[in-house]
C-alpha positions in Angstrom: -15.2 -6.1 -5.0 -12.0 -5.0 -3.2 -12.5 -4.8 0.6 -9.0 -3.7 1.6 -5.4 -3.3 0.4 -2.5 -4.9 2.2 0.4 -2.4 1.9 4.1 -3.1 2.7 6.9 -0.6 2.3 10.5 -1.6 2.2 13.8 0.4 2.0 14.8 -0.1 -1.7 18.5 0.0 -0.8 18.5 -2.5 2.1 15.3 -4.5 1.6 14.3 -3.9 5.2 10.6 -3.5 5.9 9.8 -0.1 7.3 6.0 -0.1 7.2 3.1 -2.5 6.9 -0.7 -1.9 7.1 -4.1 -2.8 5.9 -6.1 0.0 4.2 -9.8 0.1 3.7 -10.8 0.4 0.0 -13.6 2.7 1.1 -15.8 0.9 -1.3 -18.9 2.1 0.6 -18.3 5.8 -0.3 -19.8 7.2 -3.5 -18.4 8.5 -5.7 -15.3 6.4 -5.0 -11.9 8.1 -5.0 -9.2 7.2 -7.5 -6.5 7.3 -4.9 -5.9 6.4 -1.3 -3.2 8.2 0.7 -1.0 6.0 2.9 1.4 8.2 5.1 4.7 6.5 5.9 6.0 8.5 8.8 9.2 6.5 9.2 10.3 7.3 5.6 13.5 9.4 5.4 13.6 12.2 2.8 15.7 11.4 -0.2 15.8 7.6 0.4 14.2 5.3 -2.2 11.4 2.9 -1.1 9.4 0.1 -2.7 5.7 -0.1 -1.9 3.8 -3.4 -2.6 0.0 -3.6 -2.7 -2.3 -6.6 -2.6 -6.1 -6.2 -3.1 -8.2 -8.4 -0.8 -11.9 -9.1 -1.1 -14.3 -9.9 1.7 -13.7 -13.6 1.3 -9.9 -13.3 1.6 -9.2 -13.8 -2.1 -6.1 -11.8 -3.1 -4.9 -10.1 -6.3 -1.4 -10.5 -7.7 1.0 -8.1 -5.9 1.5 -4.7 -7.6 4.5 -2.5 -6.7 6.0 0.9 -7.2 9.2 2.7 -6.1 9.1 6.2 -4.6 11.3 8.7 -2.8 10.0 10.7 0.0 
């Protein structure tokens, strides 16, 4: 069962990290949501970013990294 997600956001143009956090999976809420919102206050409108997500269970086991690109 996923305990949390490690999230890292980088500027897609420069590769510079702009944000990193750990987000609870909220597994204890029923029904569980299909999405989790992660605000990135330092993102600049019109600039492309890459977000990488790693699922982590209570024992510290991790999933392969998943990623997506977005523009604020």
